N, C-alpha and C positions, 0 to 999 in steps of 0.2 A: 664436588666431592662427594656425594653423600654415600655410605653404602644402602645398597638396597637387599631383598632376600639372598639372592645368588650374586654374590659378588660384586664387584666395583661398577657404579654407573658408565657403560662405553664413551659417554659423553667425555669424561675426564681422563679415558688414554692417554690422548695427545698430551693433554696438560702434564701427566705423571712423567711422559718420556723426555720431552722437553724439559720439566724441573732437573730429571738426573742427567741430562745432557747439558744444560747451564751447570749444573753444580760438577760437574766431571770436570768442562773447561774451567771452569773459575778454578778449580783447583791444582791446574797444570797440566791434566794426563793426557798422553796422548793418544792419538786417534782409533790406534786399535782399541787400548783400553777401556777410551770414553764408547765406542761402540759396544764394546764387554757389558760396559755399566747397565747402557744402556737396552742391551741385550736380556738382563738377569731379571731390570726392572719390569719387563716385559712378561715375561717368563714369572715373576711375583701378581702381576695382575692376573695371568692365567689363573695359577693356582687360588686365586680369589675364588674363582665358581664353585669350587670345592671345597675351602678352609677357611677357618673365619678369619681373615687376614683383611684390615683396613688399611684405607690408603694411610695412614701414617706410618705403619709397618712398613710400607715400602720404600716409603723416604728415608726412615731410620736405617733401614737393609743398605738403601743406595749409599749411604754417608759413611757406615762401617764398610762396605766392601772397599769406596775409594780412599779412608781414611788406613786399612790394612795394604792396599796397593801401593801407597807411598810410605807405610812403614813408620807412619806416626799415628797410633791409635786413638791420639789425645786433640788429634789437633784441631783446632776452629776452623772449620773452610771459612765460614763466612767472619773470620775477623775482619779483613781491613773494612768489608763493607758495612759492617757492626760500628766500626768506628767513624764511619762517613754518618751512616744514620742519625747515629746519637748530637753528630756535630751540627748535621743539617737543623735535626729538631732542637736541639738544645737554641740556636743563633730564632726560633721564634718565640719559645718559652716567655722572652718580657714581653712581645707583643701579645701573645694570648695572653697571658696574667691580668696584661690593662683592660682585654677585653671584657675579661670575666667580670674585672672589679668594676669598668665602667658601664655594663651591661644593668638594665632594669630587672633582666631575669636571672643574674648569675648561675645557680644550679644548671639551668637548660644551658648556657652558655659552655657552661664545664664540660657536658653533657655531649654538647656538638664540638668541642673542640676535643676531648676522650675517642669519641665515634670519627672524627677528618683525621684521627691520626694515625689508622688502621691502617689507610693506603701503604704504609712502609712495611709490605709482604713481597717479599722476593720469594715467596715461595706460590705465591699467584701470580708472580709476574716478573719477567725477567728484569736482573737488578740493572743493565746497562739501557734499557728500557723506559725508565722510571723515574722521572722528574722531579724531585720531592720539593723543590723551590716553587714550581710552577704549580702542585699541585695541591700544595701546603697553604701559598696564596690564597686559595679559592674556596677556602674550608667556610665560610660565609655565604656562598651558595649554594652547598649543599642539601639536597633534600632527604628528608627522612619519608620514604617508605612505610616503615613503621615504628610508632611513636607512642609505647605504653607508658607515656609520662605519670598520669592521675597515679596506676597500681605502682610502680616505684614508690612515688612521695608515701604513699600508705604503708608502704614496707619499713623504709625510711625512718620514717618518725616514729614507729615502734620499735627498729633495732638497736640493740646494743653490740653486737660483734658482724664483722662486715667481711666475706672472704674476695681477694679480687684476683681472680685468676689471670694473669698478665699473660703478653704473646710477646710485640717483636721489640726489640731495640730502638730507639728514638720515639716509638709508641709509647713506650712508659715515661718518657719526658711529658709526654702528655697527661699520663695519667697520673701523673704527679699532681698537676694541676687541680685535676676534679677533685681529688682524692682530697685538698687544700681545701677546695670549697665547702665539701661535707663539711669535713672538722671545722670550719670557719661556722657554721649554721649548728651542726650537730659534736660538739667538742668531746664528748662521753664515749660518744662512739670508739670499739675499738677495732683497729681495719687491720689483716693482715693479708699483704700480697705473696701471693705463690708464683713461682718461676720455675723453668724448667728445671731437671736434676744435671743437665749436660746439654753442649752446644748444639743444635738441629739448624739449620739451615742461619736462619739472625735471629730465632728467639731467642728471648731473655735468660740468664740465668742468673743467679744470685748475684755473681760478682758484677755482672751487666746493672743489676740494679743498684749495687752499690756506688757504683761511677755515675749512678746516675743522680744519686741521692735520695732514692725512694724511701731510704732506713729515715730519712726526718720525717715520716709522715705515716708510716705502716710501718709496721713488724713484718720482714722479710723471711718467707722461707722458702724452701723446694718443694714442689708439688712430689717429686720424685721419678716424674714421667721423663724418659730421656726420646720423646717423639712429639711431632709441631701440634700439638693436642693434649687433649687427659682422656686418658682411658681409664677410669675410676680405678678399676680393679689392679691394674698395672703402677698406680702411683703408690706413694707409703705411708702408712699405717696413720700417720700423725694426717695431713693432708685427710683422708678420707674420714678421719674423725672431726675434724672442721669441718668438712661440707656438711655434715649431717647433722653437726649440732649448731652452727651461725645460722642468726635470721634473716641476714640477706647473701646472694652471691652473686660476684658480678661480674662476667666472664666475655672476654676480649680476643677479637676476630674467629677468622673463619674455623680454623683448626681447631678451637675450641668448642664454636658452635657444631660443629660436625660431631666431635666425641661427645660433648655431654649432651646434648637434645635428646635420646634417647632416654635419659633419667633424670630429666631436669623438671623440677616442680615448679610450684607460683614461688618462691621465693630468688629464682633465677631468675637473672636480666640478662640478656645477651646483647652485644655490641658490636658492631661493626659495619664493613660496606660491603656491598653487593658486588662481586668484582669480575664474575664469567655471567657465560647464558647459560650454563646450567644451575649455579644456583641464583637465578632469577628466572627460570621456569619451574625453579622445587619449592622456590617460596613465596612467589608470586610477586616480588618484587624487584621493579628494575634496576638495570645495572647501572651500578654508579652512586645507588642511592645509598643513603643511613638505614639503620635500623637500629631501636633499641624495643627490645621484645620480652616480654616475658612467658616464662617457661610456664607448662601447662598445669592445669589445678592438678591433684593427686586424685 
């Protein structure tokens, strides 16, 4: 779902429409309203040929449209799914924490755990078809198609402050394990974890982060983003100031990758799993593989 010069990649149309349909059905809309939501999503896709509309704008519009139809503007449409994600992820945390502790390369195992957690993404895959237990059990067998670990270590060793831009509920349980390992090795580093301003799909808000206990290892803030991604000029001033000030930025997930890549310098490291053929084609990394990639040099 990368933005091209003129609109949204056509290969992404079906994914956007299916995501709109899934969210509408998940929210309990009737057939007529569901069709209207899908039609509006398509109209927005076509508008993107002429206006600076990103995929994340459409996903936000779909959520707002559904909430309006339900008469509940602040409703967290994925609250039940987020609860399930956290419960499943939490059930793996002791196992993964032990794996990190027992590893000969604990920091790298922490990276693998955090990256593998990115499978918990109901924006990229229908929640009904996602077997979290099976996916997470196989984390040791996942391969990195891009692994800029040496560059990361060079930045980490000199860092005083890290901005960790989080993604999904459930996934943040594994981010916590990775952060724990960073602090174990570099206890003087200050880590700030940024969340979404308001619920969108199953992305983590400040409230979700507190529920997961992320505040025990990092300072938890809102980025001001209401999208499943981080569009810098639409985030709050505190986040923007931090982004340019910190020594190192860790960006989790596809939504953050899509929106942050255009302005990411070499302080930024993207961590995600390639979940679709379009992303595989655009990144030259195979579908299903993990990514730990440094942003471009200034």
